[in-house]
C-alpha positions as CSV (number, residue, x, y, z in Angstrom):
1,M,36.0,80.6,-169.7
2,L,33.0,77.9,-170.7
3,L,29.2,77.8,-170.6
4,K,27.1,75.7,-169.2
5,I,24.6,74.2,-171.6
6,C,21.1,73.7,-170.8
7,E,19.6,70.1,-171.4
8,V,16.1,69.0,-172.7
9,G,13.3,70.2,-170.5
10,N,14.7,73.2,-169.9
11,P,12.1,75.8,-171.0
12,V,14.5,78.0,-172.8
13,L,15.1,75.5,-175.6
14,R,11.1,75.5,-176.6
15,R,11.3,79.3,-177.0
16,V,11.6,81.1,-180.4
17,A,14.6,83.3,-179.8
18,R,14.8,86.8,-180.3
19,P,16.2,88.5,-183.1
20,L,19.2,91.1,-182.5
21,T,19.5,94.3,-184.8
22,P,22.8,95.3,-186.2
23,D,23.8,97.4,-183.5
24,E,23.3,94.9,-180.9
25,I,25.4,92.3,-182.7
26,V,28.6,94.4,-182.7
27,T,28.7,95.4,-179.1
28,N,30.9,94.2,-176.8
29,Q,28.3,92.2,-174.8
30,I,27.2,90.0,-177.9
31,Q,31.2,89.7,-179.3
32,S,32.0,88.3,-176.0
33,L,28.8,86.0,-176.2
34,I,30.1,84.6,-179.4
35,E,33.4,83.7,-178.3
36,L,32.2,82.1,-175.3
37,M,29.7,79.8,-177.1
38,R,32.4,79.3,-179.8
39,D,35.2,77.9,-176.7
40,T,32.0,76.0,-174.6
41,M,31.2,74.2,-178.3
42,R,34.9,73.5,-179.2
43,D,35.2,72.0,-175.8
44,A,32.3,69.9,-175.9
45,P,32.8,69.0,-178.4
46,G,30.2,69.7,-180.9
47,V,29.6,71.1,-184.7
48,G,27.0,73.4,-183.3
49,L,25.5,75.7,-180.7
50,A,23.0,77.6,-180.2
51,A,22.1,80.7,-177.8
52,P,19.2,78.9,-176.5
53,Q,21.4,75.6,-175.6
54,I,23.6,77.8,-173.2
55,G,20.6,79.7,-171.9
56,E,20.2,82.8,-174.4
57,S,17.0,83.4,-175.9
58,L,18.6,84.8,-179.0
59,Q,19.2,84.3,-182.8
60,I,23.1,83.2,-182.8
61,A,24.7,80.0,-183.6
62,V,28.3,79.4,-184.3
63,I,29.2,76.4,-186.4
64,E,32.5,74.5,-187.0
65,D,33.0,70.7,-188.1
66,K,36.9,69.7,-188.0
67,V,38.2,67.1,-189.8
68,E,39.3,65.9,-186.5
69,Y,35.5,65.1,-185.4
70,H,35.3,62.9,-188.9
71,K,37.9,60.4,-187.6
72,G,35.3,57.9,-186.3
73,L,33.7,57.3,-190.0
74,T,34.8,55.4,-193.0
75,E,35.6,56.9,-196.0
76,A,32.3,55.5,-197.8
77,Q,30.1,57.0,-194.6
78,L,31.8,60.4,-194.8
79,V,30.8,60.1,-198.7
80,E,27.1,59.0,-197.9
81,R,26.5,61.8,-195.4
82,E,28.1,64.3,-198.0
83,R,30.3,65.3,-194.8
84,K,33.8,67.7,-195.4
85,P,35.0,70.1,-192.9
86,I,33.6,73.3,-192.3
87,D,34.9,76.8,-191.2
88,Y,34.0,78.2,-187.7
89,H,31.5,80.8,-188.6
90,V,28.5,82.5,-187.1
91,I,25.0,82.7,-188.0
92,I,22.9,85.4,-186.2
93,N,18.5,85.7,-187.4
94,P,19.2,83.0,-189.7
95,K,16.1,82.3,-192.3
96,I,15.9,79.1,-193.8
97,E,14.9,78.0,-197.8
98,F,14.6,74.2,-198.1
99,L,16.0,73.4,-201.8
100,S,15.7,69.8,-202.4
101,S,12.9,67.4,-202.1
102,P,14.7,64.0,-201.8
103,V,15.4,63.6,-197.4
104,A,18.1,62.2,-196.3
105,L,18.3,59.9,-192.9
106,F,21.2,59.8,-190.7
107,F,21.3,59.2,-187.0
108,E,21.8,62.6,-185.0
109,G,23.0,63.4,-181.6
110,C,22.5,66.9,-179.8
111,L,25.1,68.6,-176.9
112,S,21.1,69.7,-175.1
113,I,19.6,65.9,-175.3
114,P,23.4,63.8,-173.8
115,R,24.1,60.4,-174.4
116,L,21.2,59.7,-176.9
117,M,20.7,59.6,-180.8
118,A,17.9,58.9,-183.6
119,E,17.6,58.8,-187.0
120,V,16.3,62.6,-188.5
121,P,15.1,63.2,-191.9
122,R,15.8,66.7,-193.1
123,P,16.3,68.5,-196.9
124,L,19.5,67.6,-198.8
125,S,20.1,71.0,-199.4
126,V,18.9,74.6,-197.8
127,R,19.8,78.2,-198.4
128,V,20.4,80.0,-195.4
129,T,20.4,84.1,-195.1
130,C,21.4,85.5,-192.2
131,L,23.8,88.4,-190.5
132,N,28.0,87.2,-189.5
133,E,29.1,88.3,-186.5
134,R,29.9,92.0,-188.1
135,A,26.5,92.3,-189.2
136,E,27.0,91.8,-192.5
137,P,24.5,89.8,-194.6
138,Q,25.6,86.6,-195.5
139,T,23.8,83.8,-197.8
140,I,24.7,80.4,-197.1
141,N,24.2,77.1,-199.7
142,A,24.8,74.1,-198.2
143,L,24.4,70.1,-199.0
144,G,24.7,67.3,-197.3
145,W,26.2,67.1,-193.7
146,Y,26.2,71.0,-193.8
147,A,22.6,71.4,-194.3
148,R,21.6,68.9,-191.5
149,I,24.5,70.9,-189.0
150,L,22.4,74.5,-190.3
151,Q,18.8,72.6,-190.2
152,H,19.3,71.5,-186.6
153,E,21.1,74.7,-185.3
154,I,18.0,76.8,-186.5
155,D,15.8,74.8,-185.0
156,H,17.3,75.4,-181.6
157,L,16.5,79.1,-182.6
158,N,12.9,78.0,-183.3
159,G,12.4,76.2,-180.3
160,R,12.7,73.0,-181.7
161,L,14.7,70.0,-180.7
162,Y,15.7,67.0,-183.0
163,T,13.3,64.9,-181.3
164,D,10.7,66.7,-182.6
165,L,11.5,65.7,-186.3
166,M,12.9,61.9,-185.3
167,Q,11.8,58.6,-186.3
168,P,10.9,57.6,-182.5
169,D,11.7,53.6,-183.2
170,T,15.5,54.9,-183.6
171,L,16.1,56.1,-180.3
172,T,19.1,54.4,-179.0
173,T,22.2,55.7,-176.8
174,I,25.7,56.6,-178.2
175,E,26.9,53.7,-176.5
176,N,24.2,51.5,-178.7
177,Y,24.8,53.3,-181.8
178,Q,28.3,53.0,-181.6
179,R,27.9,48.9,-181.0
180,R,25.6,48.8,-183.9
181,L,27.9,50.8,-185.9
182,I,31.0,48.4,-185.7
183,N,28.7,45.5,-185.6
184,A,27.1,46.3,-189.1
185,P,27.7,44.8,-192.2
186,S,29.7,46.8,-194.8
187,T,26.6,49.4,-195.7
188,A,26.4,52.1,-192.9
189,P,23.3,51.5,-190.6
190,E,21.7,55.1,-192.0
191,K,20.1,55.0,-195.0
192,K,18.8,57.7,-197.5
193,A,15.1,58.0,-197.1
194,N,12.7,58.0,-200.2
195,E,11.3,61.5,-201.4
Protein backbone atom coordinates (compact mmCIF):
# COMPACT_ATOMS: atom_id res chain seq x y z
CA MET A 1 0.00 0.00 0.00
CA LEU A 2 1.21 3.50 -0.86
CA LEU A 3 0.50 6.64 1.13
CA LYS A 4 -0.81 9.92 -0.29
CA ILE A 5 1.82 12.65 -0.29
CA CYS A 6 0.61 15.98 1.12
CA GLU A 7 1.26 18.97 -1.11
CA VAL A 8 2.25 22.53 -0.24
CA GLY A 9 -0.65 24.37 1.39
CA ASN A 10 -1.52 21.45 3.65
CA PRO A 11 -1.15 22.76 7.25
CA VAL A 12 0.63 19.58 8.42
CA LEU A 13 3.69 20.65 6.39
CA ARG A 14 4.02 23.80 8.52
CA ARG A 15 3.85 22.17 11.95
CA VAL A 16 6.83 21.15 14.07
CA ALA A 17 6.48 17.38 14.25
CA ARG A 18 6.22 15.53 17.55
CA PRO A 19 9.20 13.47 18.80
CA LEU A 20 8.68 9.79 19.55
CA THR A 21 9.68 7.87 22.64
CA PRO A 22 11.83 4.74 22.23
CA ASP A 23 8.84 2.64 23.34
CA GLU A 24 6.66 4.19 20.61
CA ILE A 25 9.27 3.61 17.91
CA VAL A 26 9.27 -0.17 18.33
CA THR A 27 5.46 -0.53 18.23
CA ASN A 28 3.87 -2.34 15.30
CA GLN A 29 2.06 0.87 14.37
CA ILE A 30 5.25 2.92 13.92
CA GLN A 31 7.12 0.04 12.29
CA SER A 32 4.30 -0.35 9.76
CA LEU A 33 4.27 3.40 9.13
CA ILE A 34 8.03 3.35 8.44
CA GLU A 35 7.63 0.51 5.93
CA LEU A 36 4.81 2.37 4.15
CA MET A 37 6.93 5.54 4.05
CA ARG A 38 9.81 3.57 2.49
CA ASP A 39 7.52 2.09 -0.17
CA THR A 40 5.93 5.49 -0.90
CA MET A 41 9.35 7.17 -1.20
CA ARG A 42 10.58 4.50 -3.60
CA ASP A 43 7.42 4.65 -5.70
CA ALA A 44 7.50 8.46 -6.05
CA PRO A 45 10.54 8.15 -6.57
CA GLY A 46 12.36 10.35 -4.08
CA VAL A 47 15.57 10.33 -2.04
CA GLY A 48 13.77 11.12 1.20
CA LEU A 49 10.33 11.33 2.75
CA ALA A 50 9.37 12.86 6.08
CA ALA A 51 6.31 11.78 8.06
CA PRO A 52 4.60 15.21 7.75
CA GLN A 53 4.63 14.69 3.98
CA ILE A 54 2.23 11.78 4.42
CA GLY A 55 0.09 13.63 6.97
CA GLU A 56 1.73 12.33 10.16
CA SER A 57 3.20 15.05 12.37
CA LEU A 58 5.94 12.79 13.75
CA GLN A 59 9.74 13.17 13.82
CA ILE A 60 10.45 10.35 11.32
CA ALA A 61 12.14 10.47 7.93
CA VAL A 62 13.31 7.78 5.54
CA ILE A 63 16.28 8.34 3.20
CA GLU A 64 17.78 6.45 0.26
CA ASP A 65 19.68 7.69 -2.80
CA LYS A 66 19.95 4.82 -5.27
CA VAL A 67 22.57 4.75 -8.00
CA GLU A 68 19.77 4.58 -10.59
CA TYR A 69 18.69 8.09 -9.51
CA HIS A 70 22.09 9.39 -10.68
CA LYS A 71 21.66 8.32 -14.32
CA GLY A 72 20.62 11.78 -15.55
CA LEU A 73 23.80 13.39 -14.21
CA THR A 74 27.26 13.46 -15.76
CA GLU A 75 30.29 12.29 -13.81
CA ALA A 76 31.34 15.95 -13.44
CA GLN A 77 27.93 16.85 -12.00
CA LEU A 78 28.10 13.96 -9.53
CA VAL A 79 31.55 15.11 -8.41
CA GLU A 80 30.46 18.75 -8.16
CA ARG A 81 27.46 17.77 -6.01
CA GLU A 82 29.51 15.25 -3.99
CA ARG A 83 26.67 12.81 -4.70
CA LYS A 84 27.08 9.12 -3.98
CA PRO A 85 24.58 6.32 -3.36
CA ILE A 86 23.11 6.26 0.16
CA ASP A 87 21.71 3.06 1.64
CA TYR A 88 18.16 3.08 2.94
CA HIS A 89 17.90 4.22 6.55
CA VAL A 90 15.54 5.86 9.01
CA ILE A 91 16.13 8.94 11.17
CA ILE A 92 13.90 9.66 14.17
CA ASN A 93 13.99 12.74 16.44
CA PRO A 94 17.02 14.16 14.58
CA LYS A 95 19.12 17.04 15.86
CA ILE A 96 21.35 18.70 13.28
CA GLU A 97 24.64 20.54 13.64
CA PHE A 98 26.11 22.48 10.71
CA LEU A 99 29.82 21.70 10.44
CA SER A 100 30.94 23.95 7.59
CA SER A 101 30.58 27.62 6.88
CA PRO A 102 30.92 27.30 3.09
CA VAL A 103 27.54 26.92 1.48
CA ALA A 104 26.68 25.14 -1.77
CA LEU A 105 23.94 26.43 -4.04
CA PHE A 106 22.11 23.72 -6.03
CA PHE A 107 18.64 23.10 -7.36
CA GLU A 108 16.27 21.12 -5.14
CA GLY A 109 12.85 19.67 -5.71
CA CYS A 110 10.32 18.24 -3.27
CA LEU A 111 7.64 15.57 -3.49
CA SER A 112 5.29 17.99 -1.68
CA ILE A 113 5.90 20.76 -4.23
CA PRO A 114 5.39 18.89 -7.50
CA ARG A 115 6.79 20.10 -10.83
CA LEU A 116 8.94 22.89 -9.33
CA MET A 117 12.59 23.37 -8.38
CA ALA A 118 14.77 26.22 -7.12
CA GLU A 119 18.33 26.86 -6.03
CA VAL A 120 18.75 26.45 -2.29
CA PRO A 121 21.88 27.40 -0.33
CA ARG A 122 22.89 24.78 2.23
CA PRO A 123 25.99 23.99 4.32
CA LEU A 124 28.25 21.34 2.81
CA SER A 125 28.62 19.19 5.93
CA VAL A 126 26.44 18.30 8.89
CA ARG A 127 26.32 16.03 11.91
CA VAL A 128 22.97 14.49 12.81
CA THR A 129 22.21 12.70 16.06
CA CYS A 130 19.03 10.65 16.02
CA LEU A 131 17.45 7.30 16.71
CA ASN A 132 17.07 4.58 14.10
CA GLU A 133 13.99 2.39 13.54
CA ARG A 134 15.09 0.13 16.42
CA ALA A 135 15.25 3.17 18.78
CA GLU A 136 19.07 2.92 18.84
CA PRO A 137 21.12 6.14 19.02
CA GLN A 138 22.94 7.06 15.79
CA THR A 139 25.40 9.77 14.78
CA ILE A 140 25.63 10.59 11.08
CA ASN A 141 28.43 12.74 9.64
CA ALA A 142 27.42 13.72 6.13
CA LEU A 143 29.01 15.65 3.29
CA GLY A 144 27.79 17.00 -0.03
CA TRP A 145 24.47 15.77 -1.38
CA TYR A 146 23.84 13.51 1.61
CA ALA A 147 24.14 16.55 3.89
CA ARG A 148 21.63 18.35 1.64
CA ILE A 149 19.14 15.47 1.81
CA LEU A 150 19.37 15.36 5.61
CA GLN A 151 18.84 19.12 5.86
CA HIS A 152 15.85 18.98 3.50
CA GLU A 153 14.14 16.15 5.44
CA ILE A 154 14.89 17.64 8.86
CA ASP A 155 13.44 20.93 7.63
CA HIS A 156 10.19 19.03 6.95
CA LEU A 157 10.18 17.80 10.55
CA ASN A 158 10.47 21.42 11.71
CA GLY A 159 7.69 22.80 9.52
CA ARG A 160 9.97 24.29 6.84
CA LEU A 161 10.02 23.84 3.07
CA TYR A 162 12.85 24.53 0.63
CA THR A 163 10.85 27.52 -0.62
CA ASP A 164 11.62 29.25 2.70
CA LEU A 165 15.34 29.16 1.85
CA MET A 166 15.39 29.26 -1.96
CA GLN A 167 16.78 31.94 -4.22
CA PRO A 168 13.36 33.29 -5.40
CA ASP A 169 14.47 34.25 -8.91
CA THR A 170 15.55 30.65 -9.64
CA LEU A 171 12.13 29.02 -9.12
CA THR A 172 11.38 27.00 -12.25
CA THR A 173 9.45 24.02 -13.49
CA ILE A 174 11.29 20.72 -13.69
CA GLU A 175 10.76 20.77 -17.47
CA ASN A 176 12.41 24.19 -17.83
CA TYR A 177 15.24 23.13 -15.53
CA GLN A 178 15.89 20.05 -17.69
CA ARG A 179 15.86 22.18 -20.87
CA ARG A 180 18.35 24.53 -19.25
CA LEU A 181 20.56 21.60 -18.23
CA ILE A 182 20.54 20.12 -21.74
CA ASN A 183 21.30 23.48 -23.38
CA ALA A 184 23.88 24.57 -20.80
CA PRO A 185 27.54 24.92 -21.75
CA SER A 186 29.99 22.38 -20.39
CA THR A 187 29.74 23.80 -16.87
CA ALA A 188 26.76 22.80 -14.76
CA PRO A 189 24.06 25.46 -14.24
CA GLU A 190 24.48 25.31 -10.48
CA LYS A 191 27.39 26.94 -8.75
CA LYS A 192 29.11 26.92 -5.41
CA ALA A 193 28.14 29.89 -3.33
CA ASN A 194 30.79 31.81 -1.46
CA GLU A 195 31.10 31.61 2.30
